[in-house]
DRENPA-3360 file (N, C-alpha, C; in nm, 2 decimals, always signed):
BEGIN
1 = MRLIAFDE = -4.99/+0.26/-1.22/-5.14/+0.35/-1.18/-5.17/+0.28/-1.04 ~ -5.23/+0.39/-0.94/-5.26/+0.38/-0.85/-5.45/+0.37/-0.87 ~ -5.46/+0.26/-0.79/-5.62/+0.25/-0.79/-5.64/+0.19/-0.66 ~ -5.77/+0.24/-0.58/-5.82/+0.26/-0.45/-5.98/+0.20/-0.50 ~ -6.03/+0.16/-0.44/-6.15/-0.02/-0.42/-6.22/+0.08/-0.30 ~ -6.38/+0.11/-0.36/-6.45/+0.02/-0.23/-6.56/-0.08/-0.27 ~ -6.61/-0.06/-0.20/-6.70/-0.21/-0.18/-6.83/-0.12/-0.19 ~ -6.86/+0.02/-0.15/-6.98/+0.10/-0.15/-6.96/+0.26/-0.09;
9 = IDSTNSEA = -6.99/+0.34/-0.21/-6.92/+0.47/-0.17/-7.04/+0.49/-0.19 ~ -7.00/+0.70/-0.14/-7.15/+0.77/-0.23/-7.11/+0.79/-0.41 ~ -6.98/+0.86/-0.40/-6.99/+0.86/-0.50/-6.78/+0.90/-0.56 ~ -6.77/+0.82/-0.67/-6.62/+0.75/-0.68/-6.54/+0.96/-0.71 ~ -6.67/+0.98/-0.78/-6.63/+1.13/-0.82/-6.59/+1.20/-0.67 ~ -6.73/+1.17/-0.53/-6.70/+1.22/-0.45/-6.53/+1.22/-0.36 ~ -6.53/+1.11/-0.37/-6.43/+1.10/-0.30/-6.32/+1.11/-0.40 ~ -6.30/+1.16/-0.52/-6.18/+1.17/-0.59/-6.21/+1.38/-0.50;
17 = KRLAAKGD = -6.31/+1.47/-0.50/-6.33/+1.58/-0.50/-6.24/+1.59/-0.30 ~ -6.28/+1.46/-0.17/-6.20/+1.49/-0.10/-6.09/+1.47/-0.08 ~ -6.05/+1.43/-0.17/-5.86/+1.35/-0.20/-5.76/+1.46/-0.27 ~ -5.84/+1.56/-0.35/-5.82/+1.67/-0.38/-5.82/+1.81/-0.27 ~ -5.94/+1.80/-0.22/-5.91/+1.87/-0.09/-5.81/+1.89/+0.04 ~ -5.76/+1.76/+0.02/-5.64/+1.68/+0.11/-5.51/+1.73/+0.10 ~ -5.48/+1.73/-0.07/-5.39/+1.76/-0.15/-5.31/+1.68/-0.19 ~ -5.44/+1.55/-0.22/-5.39/+1.48/-0.32/-5.46/+1.48/-0.47;
25 = FGPLWITA = -5.37/+1.46/-0.56/-5.44/+1.50/-0.68/-5.43/+1.36/-0.72 ~ -5.29/+1.29/-0.75/-5.32/+1.22/-0.79/-5.16/+1.18/-0.90 ~ -5.21/+1.15/-1.02/-5.28/+1.08/-1.06/-5.36/+0.88/-1.04 ~ -5.45/+0.91/-1.01/-5.48/+0.74/-0.95/-5.62/+0.74/-1.01 ~ -5.69/+0.68/-1.01/-5.85/+0.60/-1.00/-5.90/+0.52/-0.84 ~ -6.03/+0.56/-0.87/-6.15/+0.54/-0.78/-6.27/+0.48/-0.83 ~ -6.29/+0.28/-0.80/-6.37/+0.24/-0.80/-6.42/+0.16/-0.72 ~ -6.60/+0.12/-0.73/-6.63/+0.10/-0.61/-6.74/+0.01/-0.72;
33 = KTQTSGVG = -6.79/-0.05/-0.57/-6.84/-0.21/-0.69/-7.01/-0.13/-0.66 ~ -7.08/-0.03/-0.56/-7.18/-0.02/-0.62/-7.16/+0.16/-0.51 ~ -7.29/+0.27/-0.56/-7.28/+0.39/-0.50/-7.38/+0.43/-0.43 ~ -7.40/+0.54/-0.37/-7.52/+0.56/-0.34/-7.59/+0.68/-0.32 ~ -7.49/+0.75/-0.45/-7.58/+0.89/-0.46/-7.50/+0.91/-0.56 ~ -7.43/+0.84/-0.65/-7.46/+0.81/-0.82/-7.47/+0.97/-0.88 ~ -7.41/+1.08/-0.99/-7.52/+1.23/-1.01/-7.43/+1.17/-1.17 ~ -7.49/+1.21/-1.27/-7.46/+1.22/-1.43/-7.43/+1.34/-1.43;
41 = RRGREWVS = -7.48/+1.37/-1.60/-7.43/+1.56/-1.63/-7.57/+1.58/-1.61 ~ -7.55/+1.74/-1.62/-7.64/+1.83/-1.59/-7.69/+1.82/-1.41 ~ -7.67/+1.71/-1.32/-7.69/+1.71/-1.21/-7.80/+1.63/-1.18 ~ -7.79/+1.46/-1.31/-7.93/+1.35/-1.33/-7.84/+1.26/-1.23 ~ -7.96/+1.19/-1.20/-7.93/+1.11/-1.02/-7.86/+0.98/-1.15 ~ -7.72/+0.90/-1.12/-7.72/+0.83/-1.23/-7.67/+0.68/-1.16 ~ -7.82/+0.58/-1.18/-7.83/+0.46/-1.10/-7.72/+0.37/-1.12 ~ -7.70/+0.35/-1.01/-7.56/+0.18/-0.95/-7.58/+0.06/-0.93;
49 = EPGNLFAT = -7.67/+0.02/-1.03/-7.67/-0.08/-1.03/-7.54/-0.21/-1.02 ~ -7.53/-0.26/-0.92/-7.45/-0.35/-0.90/-7.43/-0.46/-0.97 ~ -7.27/-0.44/-1.03/-7.21/-0.54/-1.13/-7.20/-0.48/-1.23 ~ -7.19/-0.37/-1.27/-7.17/-0.24/-1.32/-7.03/-0.17/-1.28 ~ -6.97/-0.07/-1.39/-6.86/-0.04/-1.37/-6.87/+0.17/-1.33 ~ -6.86/+0.16/-1.21/-6.81/+0.33/-1.16/-6.68/+0.36/-1.09 ~ -6.65/+0.39/-1.18/-6.53/+0.48/-1.13/-6.50/+0.61/-1.21 ~ -6.31/+0.71/-1.10/-6.32/+0.82/-1.17/-6.15/+0.81/-1.16;
57 = GLYPVAAD = -6.13/+0.85/-1.25/-6.00/+0.88/-1.30/-5.95/+1.06/-1.18 ~ -5.87/+1.06/-1.10/-5.78/+1.24/-1.05/-5.70/+1.27/-1.16 ~ -5.65/+1.34/-1.13/-5.55/+1.37/-1.26/-5.51/+1.58/-1.20 ~ -5.37/+1.54/-1.19/-5.33/+1.72/-1.12/-5.34/+1.78/-1.31 ~ -5.35/+1.91/-1.30/-5.35/+1.94/-1.45/-5.25/+2.05/-1.42 ~ -5.23/+2.06/-1.56/-5.05/+2.12/-1.59/-5.14/+2.33/-1.59 ~ -5.20/+2.26/-1.70/-5.24/+2.35/-1.75/-5.41/+2.45/-1.72 ~ -5.44/+2.54/-1.80/-5.61/+2.61/-1.75/-5.70/+2.51/-1.80;
65 = LSYAARFS = -5.81/+2.58/-1.74/-5.96/+2.41/-1.68/-6.03/+2.46/-1.87 ~ -6.02/+2.57/-1.91/-6.04/+2.50/-2.07/-5.97/+2.40/-2.15 ~ -5.84/+2.31/-2.10/-5.77/+2.22/-2.15/-5.84/+2.13/-2.05 ~ -5.83/+2.11/-1.97/-5.93/+2.06/-1.85/-6.07/+1.99/-1.91 ~ -6.13/+2.10/-1.96/-6.24/+2.05/-2.01/-6.27/+1.96/-2.14 ~ -6.20/+1.99/-2.23/-6.17/+1.95/-2.34/-6.13/+1.74/-2.33 ~ -6.11/+1.71/-2.17/-6.08/+1.57/-2.18/-6.23/+1.52/-2.08 ~ -6.33/+1.58/-2.20/-6.45/+1.55/-2.17/-6.42/+1.44/-2.32;
73 = FVAALAVY = -6.37/+1.47/-2.44/-6.38/+1.36/-2.50/-6.29/+1.31/-2.55 ~ -6.12/+1.31/-2.47/-6.05/+1.21/-2.40/-6.12/+1.09/-2.31 ~ -6.21/+1.11/-2.29/-6.29/+1.00/-2.24/-6.33/+0.99/-2.30 ~ -6.46/+1.02/-2.36/-6.57/+0.99/-2.46/-6.45/+0.86/-2.50 ~ -6.33/+0.90/-2.56/-6.27/+0.84/-2.75/-6.27/+0.71/-2.59 ~ -6.16/+0.70/-2.45/-6.15/+0.57/-2.44/-6.28/+0.50/-2.35 ~ -6.42/+0.55/-2.37/-6.51/+0.49/-2.28/-6.60/+0.39/-2.45 ~ -6.57/+0.49/-2.54/-6.60/+0.35/-2.67/-6.54/+0.29/-2.68;
81 = DCVTHYIP = -6.37/+0.28/-2.67/-6.26/+0.18/-2.68/-6.35/+0.02/-2.62 ~ -6.37/+0.12/-2.47/-6.34/-0.05/-2.38/-6.51/-0.06/-2.41 ~ -6.60/-0.03/-2.49/-6.77/-0.09/-2.50/-6.68/-0.17/-2.65 ~ -6.61/-0.12/-2.74/-6.60/-0.22/-2.86/-6.51/-0.30/-2.79 ~ -6.46/-0.33/-2.72/-6.40/-0.43/-2.69/-6.44/-0.49/-2.70 ~ -6.60/-0.53/-2.61/-6.68/-0.60/-2.60/-6.80/-0.65/-2.70 ~ -6.77/-0.50/-2.74/-6.94/-0.55/-2.87/-6.91/-0.46/-3.03 ~ -6.82/-0.53/-3.09/-6.69/-0.47/-3.19/-6.80/-0.47/-3.30;
89 = DGVTKIKW = -6.90/-0.49/-3.31/-6.92/-0.47/-3.46/-7.03/-0.34/-3.50 ~ -6.99/-0.23/-3.48/-7.00/-0.11/-3.57/-7.15/-0.05/-3.47 ~ -7.20/-0.10/-3.39/-7.31/-0.06/-3.36/-7.31/+0.03/-3.20 ~ -7.23/+0.08/-3.22/-7.12/+0.17/-3.13/-7.15/+0.31/-3.14 ~ -7.16/+0.40/-3.05/-7.16/+0.54/-3.12/-7.16/+0.66/-2.98 ~ -7.06/+0.73/-3.04/-7.07/+0.87/-2.90/-7.17/+0.95/-2.94 ~ -7.21/+1.04/-2.82/-7.34/+1.10/-2.90/-7.27/+1.18/-2.84 ~ -7.26/+1.34/-2.85/-7.18/+1.48/-2.80/-7.31/+1.52/-2.66;
97 = PNDILVSG = -7.14/+1.45/-2.53/-7.07/+1.51/-2.57/-6.99/+1.39/-2.55 ~ -7.03/+1.32/-2.48/-6.98/+1.15/-2.44/-7.01/+1.08/-2.38 ~ -7.18/+1.06/-2.41/-7.23/+0.93/-2.39/-7.17/+0.81/-2.48 ~ -7.20/+0.75/-2.45/-7.15/+0.60/-2.55/-7.31/+0.56/-2.58 ~ -7.32/+0.53/-2.71/-7.48/+0.44/-2.68/-7.48/+0.30/-2.83 ~ -7.55/+0.20/-2.80/-7.51/+0.08/-2.83/-7.62/+0.04/-2.87 ~ -7.67/+0.01/-3.04/-7.82/+0.03/-3.11/-7.91/+0.14/-3.06 ~ -7.86/+0.23/-3.02/-7.96/+0.36/-2.96/-7.96/+0.34/-2.84;
105 = QKVAGTLL = -7.94/+0.30/-2.76/-7.94/+0.30/-2.58/-7.83/+0.34/-2.54 ~ -7.84/+0.39/-2.41/-7.71/+0.46/-2.37/-7.67/+0.35/-2.24 ~ -7.52/+0.36/-2.27/-7.47/+0.24/-2.17/-7.33/+0.30/-2.06 ~ -7.33/+0.42/-2.13/-7.23/+0.51/-2.03/-7.24/+0.64/-2.09 ~ -7.18/+0.67/-1.97/-7.15/+0.86/-1.97/-7.09/+0.93/-1.87 ~ -7.04/+1.01/-1.90/-6.90/+1.05/-1.80/-6.90/+1.18/-1.72 ~ -6.88/+1.23/-1.60/-6.88/+1.37/-1.57/-6.78/+1.41/-1.51 ~ -6.78/+1.50/-1.60/-6.62/+1.57/-1.58/-6.60/+1.71/-1.45;
113 = ESGTDKDQ = -6.57/+1.72/-1.34/-6.53/+1.79/-1.22/-6.38/+1.84/-1.23 ~ -6.39/+1.96/-1.23/-6.29/+2.04/-1.16/-6.27/+2.12/-1.07 ~ -6.14/+2.12/-1.03/-6.12/+2.29/-0.88/-6.02/+2.29/-0.90 ~ -5.95/+2.39/-0.80/-5.82/+2.42/-0.74/-5.81/+2.46/-0.62 ~ -5.69/+2.36/-0.58/-5.69/+2.35/-0.39/-5.53/+2.35/-0.43 ~ -5.50/+2.41/-0.30/-5.29/+2.44/-0.28/-5.25/+2.47/-0.39 ~ -5.37/+2.57/-0.40/-5.28/+2.61/-0.61/-5.27/+2.54/-0.72 ~ -5.32/+2.38/-0.71/-5.30/+2.29/-0.81/-5.46/+2.28/-0.86;
121 = IWLAVGIG = -5.44/+2.32/-0.99/-5.60/+2.28/-1.08/-5.56/+2.09/-1.09 ~ -5.70/+2.02/-1.04/-5.75/+1.93/-1.08/-5.84/+1.88/-1.18 ~ -5.85/+1.78/-1.24/-5.98/+1.71/-1.29/-6.04/+1.57/-1.27 ~ -6.16/+1.54/-1.23/-6.16/+1.45/-1.20/-6.32/+1.35/-1.29 ~ -6.28/+1.23/-1.37/-6.31/+1.20/-1.50/-6.38/+1.12/-1.44 ~ -6.53/+1.14/-1.36/-6.64/+1.00/-1.32/-6.67/+0.89/-1.46 ~ -6.66/+0.74/-1.40/-6.77/+0.68/-1.59/-6.80/+0.61/-1.54 ~ -6.93/+0.58/-1.59/-7.00/+0.51/-1.55/-7.03/+0.43/-1.68;
129 = INLVNCPE = -7.05/+0.25/-1.65/-7.03/+0.19/-1.81/-7.15/+0.06/-1.74 ~ -7.30/+0.08/-1.79/-7.35/-0.03/-1.76/-7.31/-0.18/-1.86 ~ -7.27/-0.25/-1.73/-7.21/-0.37/-1.81/-7.34/-0.48/-1.79 ~ -7.39/-0.51/-1.67/-7.45/-0.59/-1.72/-7.61/-0.59/-1.68 ~ -7.62/-0.45/-1.59/-7.74/-0.42/-1.55/-7.79/-0.27/-1.60 ~ -7.93/-0.20/-1.59/-7.92/-0.05/-1.62/-8.09/-0.07/-1.58 ~ -8.07/+0.08/-1.58/-8.21/+0.14/-1.49/-8.35/+0.12/-1.57 ~ -8.43/+0.05/-1.50/-8.59/-0.01/-1.56/-8.66/+0.13/-1.61;
137 = YSHRPAGA = -8.57/+0.25/-1.50/-8.67/+0.38/-1.58/-8.55/+0.50/-1.59 ~ -8.58/+0.53/-1.74/-8.43/+0.62/-1.78/-8.54/+0.78/-1.87 ~ -8.49/+0.88/-1.86/-8.54/+0.93/-1.97/-8.50/+0.96/-2.13 ~ -8.44/+0.89/-2.14/-8.41/+0.87/-2.28/-8.33/+0.67/-2.22 ~ -8.37/+0.60/-2.34/-8.40/+0.43/-2.36/-8.20/+0.42/-2.31 ~ -8.18/+0.33/-2.23/-8.08/+0.26/-2.15/-8.07/+0.09/-2.18 ~ -7.94/+0.09/-2.21/-7.89/-0.15/-2.22/-7.80/-0.11/-2.18 ~ -7.75/-0.27/-2.14/-7.63/-0.24/-2.14/-7.54/-0.39/-2.18;
145 = LAHLGADK = -7.43/-0.36/-2.20/-7.34/-0.54/-2.32/-7.44/-0.63/-2.26 ~ -7.42/-0.67/-2.14/-7.47/-0.83/-2.12/-7.63/-0.89/-2.19 ~ -7.68/-0.72/-2.25/-7.83/-0.76/-2.31/-7.79/-0.75/-2.42 ~ -7.67/-0.66/-2.48/-7.69/-0.61/-2.59/-7.51/-0.66/-2.70 ~ -7.59/-0.80/-2.72/-7.48/-0.89/-2.78/-7.26/-0.90/-2.73 ~ -7.28/-0.87/-2.63/-7.16/-0.82/-2.56/-7.11/-1.04/-2.57 ~ -6.91/-0.97/-2.66/-6.92/-1.13/-2.68/-6.87/-1.18/-2.48 ~ -6.93/-1.30/-2.53/-6.91/-1.41/-2.40/-6.78/-1.45/-2.36;
153 = NKDFSLAL = -6.70/-1.44/-2.48/-6.62/-1.44/-2.44/-6.44/-1.38/-2.36 ~ -6.45/-1.25/-2.33/-6.44/-1.11/-2.28/-6.47/-1.10/-2.17 ~ -6.47/-1.09/-2.02/-6.46/-1.10/-1.87/-6.47/-0.93/-1.84 ~ -6.57/-0.96/-1.76/-6.65/-0.83/-1.75/-6.51/-0.72/-1.66 ~ -6.48/-0.84/-1.58/-6.38/-0.80/-1.51/-6.23/-0.74/-1.50 ~ -6.24/-0.72/-1.63/-6.13/-0.66/-1.67/-6.14/-0.52/-1.76 ~ -6.28/-0.49/-1.71/-6.33/-0.35/-1.79/-6.30/-0.23/-1.71 ~ -6.24/-0.23/-1.64/-6.17/-0.15/-1.54/-6.05/-0.10/-1.64;
161 = DKLIERFE = -6.01/-0.19/-1.61/-5.79/-0.19/-1.71/-5.85/-0.10/-1.82 ~ -5.92/-0.24/-1.89/-5.88/-0.14/-2.01/-5.91/+0.02/-2.05 ~ -6.05/+0.03/-1.95/-6.08/+0.14/-1.96/-5.97/+0.23/-1.98 ~ -5.88/+0.23/-1.81/-5.76/+0.28/-1.75/-5.69/+0.28/-1.86 ~ -5.63/+0.15/-1.97/-5.54/+0.15/-2.04/-5.57/+0.29/-2.16 ~ -5.72/+0.26/-2.25/-5.79/+0.35/-2.31/-5.75/+0.48/-2.26 ~ -5.76/+0.53/-2.18/-5.78/+0.62/-2.15/-5.65/+0.68/-2.15 ~ -5.54/+0.66/-2.10/-5.42/+0.66/-2.07/-5.40/+0.70/-2.26;
169 = HWRMVYDK = -5.40/+0.62/-2.27/-5.37/+0.63/-2.45/-5.41/+0.73/-2.55 ~ -5.55/+0.77/-2.47/-5.62/+0.88/-2.55/-5.48/+1.03/-2.48 ~ -5.53/+1.03/-2.33/-5.45/+1.13/-2.21/-5.34/+1.16/-2.28 ~ -5.23/+1.06/-2.38/-5.09/+1.05/-2.47/-5.10/+1.17/-2.49 ~ -5.21/+1.12/-2.64/-5.24/+1.15/-2.77/-5.22/+1.31/-2.75 ~ -5.30/+1.37/-2.65/-5.41/+1.49/-2.61/-5.29/+1.60/-2.52 ~ -5.21/+1.52/-2.49/-5.08/+1.56/-2.44/-4.96/+1.61/-2.52 ~ -4.93/+1.50/-2.62/-4.83/+1.55/-2.73/-4.89/+1.59/-2.80;
177 = DGFAPIRT = -4.99/+1.58/-2.88/-5.04/+1.67/-2.97/-5.15/+1.74/-3.02 ~ -5.23/+1.75/-2.84/-5.34/+1.87/-2.87/-5.46/+1.82/-2.90 ~ -5.56/+1.94/-2.92/-5.69/+1.83/-2.89/-5.78/+1.76/-3.09 ~ -5.64/+1.84/-3.18/-5.72/+1.80/-3.33/-5.70/+1.69/-3.36 ~ -5.63/+1.62/-3.32/-5.68/+1.44/-3.32/-5.74/+1.35/-3.27 ~ -5.74/+1.42/-3.11/-5.93/+1.35/-3.08/-6.03/+1.41/-3.13 ~ -6.05/+1.56/-3.19/-6.16/+1.61/-3.27/-6.17/+1.46/-3.34 ~ -6.07/+1.45/-3.45/-6.07/+1.35/-3.55/-6.10/+1.26/-3.53;
185 = AWIKRAKG = -6.11/+1.21/-3.42/-6.11/+1.05/-3.41/-6.27/+1.07/-3.27 ~ -6.31/+1.12/-3.27/-6.49/+1.19/-3.18/-6.57/+1.24/-3.33 ~ -6.51/+1.30/-3.41/-6.66/+1.28/-3.56/-6.66/+1.12/-3.62 ~ -6.52/+1.07/-3.60/-6.56/+0.96/-3.68/-6.64/+0.84/-3.64 ~ -6.65/+0.84/-3.48/-6.74/+0.75/-3.42/-6.90/+0.86/-3.33 ~ -6.84/+1.02/-3.39/-6.99/+1.03/-3.30/-7.11/+0.98/-3.37 ~ -7.22/+1.01/-3.34/-7.37/+1.00/-3.38/-7.41/+1.08/-3.46 ~ -7.53/+1.10/-3.56/-7.59/+1.18/-3.64/-7.51/+1.31/-3.71;
193 = MGGPVTAR = -7.35/+1.32/-3.74/-7.30/+1.38/-3.81/-7.28/+1.42/-3.93 ~ -7.40/+1.57/-3.92/-7.42/+1.53/-4.12/-7.60/+1.50/-4.09 ~ -7.60/+1.50/-3.99/-7.77/+1.47/-3.98/-7.85/+1.57/-3.91 ~ -7.99/+1.58/-3.94/-8.08/+1.72/-3.82/-8.02/+1.66/-3.66 ~ -8.06/+1.76/-3.57/-8.07/+1.74/-3.49/-8.12/+1.88/-3.39 ~ -8.19/+1.84/-3.30/-8.23/+2.02/-3.20/-8.17/+2.00/-3.07 ~ -8.11/+2.09/-3.06/-8.08/+2.12/-2.95/-8.17/+2.20/-2.86 ~ -8.15/+2.12/-2.68/-8.21/+2.19/-2.62/-8.12/+2.29/-2.51;
201 = LANKTVKG = -8.17/+2.39/-2.49/-8.07/+2.52/-2.47/-8.14/+2.53/-2.30 ~ -8.11/+2.61/-2.23/-8.19/+2.68/-2.12/-8.28/+2.71/-2.15 ~ -8.25/+2.80/-2.26/-8.38/+2.93/-2.28/-8.45/+2.94/-2.40 ~ -8.38/+2.82/-2.49/-8.43/+2.78/-2.59/-8.44/+2.70/-2.70 ~ -8.44/+2.63/-2.82/-8.43/+2.52/-2.85/-8.40/+2.57/-3.02 ~ -8.32/+2.50/-3.03/-8.24/+2.53/-3.21/-8.25/+2.41/-3.23 ~ -8.30/+2.38/-3.45/-8.26/+2.29/-3.48/-8.19/+2.34/-3.62 ~ -8.12/+2.21/-3.63/-8.09/+2.23/-3.74/-7.91/+2.09/-3.79;
209 = KAVGLDED = -7.88/+2.12/-3.86/-7.83/+2.02/-3.91/-7.67/+2.00/-3.81 ~ -7.58/+1.91/-3.78/-7.51/+1.89/-3.69/-7.33/+1.86/-3.82 ~ -7.27/+1.96/-3.78/-7.17/+1.94/-3.92/-7.06/+1.99/-3.85 ~ -7.04/+1.98/-3.69/-6.91/+1.99/-3.69/-6.85/+1.95/-3.51 ~ -6.75/+2.00/-3.47/-6.75/+2.04/-3.36/-6.58/+2.09/-3.36 ~ -6.62/+2.28/-3.27/-6.55/+2.26/-3.32/-6.42/+2.28/-3.20 ~ -6.27/+2.40/-3.18/-6.17/+2.36/-3.14/-6.20/+2.33/-2.98 ~ -6.27/+2.42/-2.92/-6.37/+2.42/-2.76/-6.45/+2.28/-2.74;
217 = GALELETA = -6.51/+2.16/-2.86/-6.57/+2.11/-2.78/-6.72/+2.14/-2.83 ~ -6.76/+2.22/-2.87/-6.87/+2.29/-2.91/-6.92/+2.22/-3.04 ~ -7.04/+2.16/-3.03/-7.14/+2.10/-3.16/-7.15/+2.19/-3.26 ~ -7.15/+2.24/-3.36/-7.16/+2.28/-3.42/-7.26/+2.23/-3.54 ~ -7.43/+2.35/-3.49/-7.48/+2.36/-3.57/-7.50/+2.39/-3.74 ~ -7.61/+2.42/-3.81/-7.63/+2.42/-3.92/-7.74/+2.48/-3.91 ~ -7.81/+2.60/-3.91/-7.99/+2.59/-3.89/-8.00/+2.64/-4.08 ~ -8.13/+2.63/-4.12/-8.21/+2.63/-4.23/-8.16/+2.74/-4.26;
225 = TGERVKIH = -8.18/+2.81/-4.19/-8.13/+2.95/-4.29/-7.96/+3.00/-4.33 ~ -7.86/+2.88/-4.24/-7.74/+2.90/-4.34/-7.69/+2.93/-4.19 ~ -7.70/+2.98/-4.05/-7.66/+3.05/-3.94/-7.62/+2.87/-3.91 ~ -7.46/+2.99/-3.84/-7.39/+2.81/-3.80/-7.39/+2.91/-3.66 ~ -7.43/+2.73/-3.57/-7.49/+2.81/-3.38/-7.35/+2.69/-3.29 ~ -7.32/+2.74/-3.23/-7.19/+2.69/-3.18/-7.30/+2.64/-2.99 ~ -7.33/+2.48/-2.98/-7.37/+2.45/-2.87/-7.27/+2.41/-2.74 ~ -7.28/+2.44/-2.65/-7.16/+2.44/-2.54/-7.26/+2.39/-2.46;
233 = AGDVFFS = -7.34/+2.35/-2.45/-7.43/+2.31/-2.30/-7.58/+2.25/-2.34 ~ -7.64/+2.19/-2.37/-7.76/+2.12/-2.31/-7.80/+2.00/-2.38 ~ -7.93/+1.99/-2.41/-7.93/+1.86/-2.41/-7.97/+1.79/-2.56 ~ -7.89/+1.72/-2.63/-7.94/+1.69/-2.84/-7.96/+1.62/-2.85 ~ -8.10/+1.64/-2.94/-8.16/+1.48/-3.00/-8.10/+1.51/-3.16 ~ -8.10/+1.35/-3.17/-8.09/+1.35/-3.35/-8.18/+1.26/-3.39 ~ -8.25/+1.33/-3.48/-8.33/+1.26/-3.56/-8.27/+1.06/-3.63;
% end
């Protein structure tokens, strides 16, 4: 796998988009020791503390953008596997759609961006993992693996290799067998399935019980009246 490494960059996703605009669609990974303008989901700032992992995978996509969008769950499984390589004691969960929590604290997130250049659809999978540092202030509890019981015998310098290895594994599962096994694996590792959840959407708040993940990756809620609601975008909070 081709790897492009920087000491400092605005963001690895921005570099991926610049490469795609020039006609380089990968597959490749971009990494940096620090980012000056890291961005997370929904346009939030991703604080790029030194010593953490910042990387973006850039891939050409042969199918349509809906196929590319479900890579959010492929990425979530890969990051989950990377995190549990260091913290294997069952306290790690995936929070819909792709945040990784350890003991309830967010340690990793993913930002997918896609586009078309020169008639080629491309996908940028941006991933940040708090290995040794975490934001001092955050809208949700954040943590770092080094402070949450990471195995001291396992080297953080190999985290990117582990991440790419697991991403390639789940990518091949998705390409070969479709979304069904990805969905099954994701549900098995997910936080809050079967329990109460509040979804804050752009124009309303929905409360119910998390009952599943549909074939497009929407979180399925069942309200108190028995209505099934699909959450495609928004912030979700599990009790």
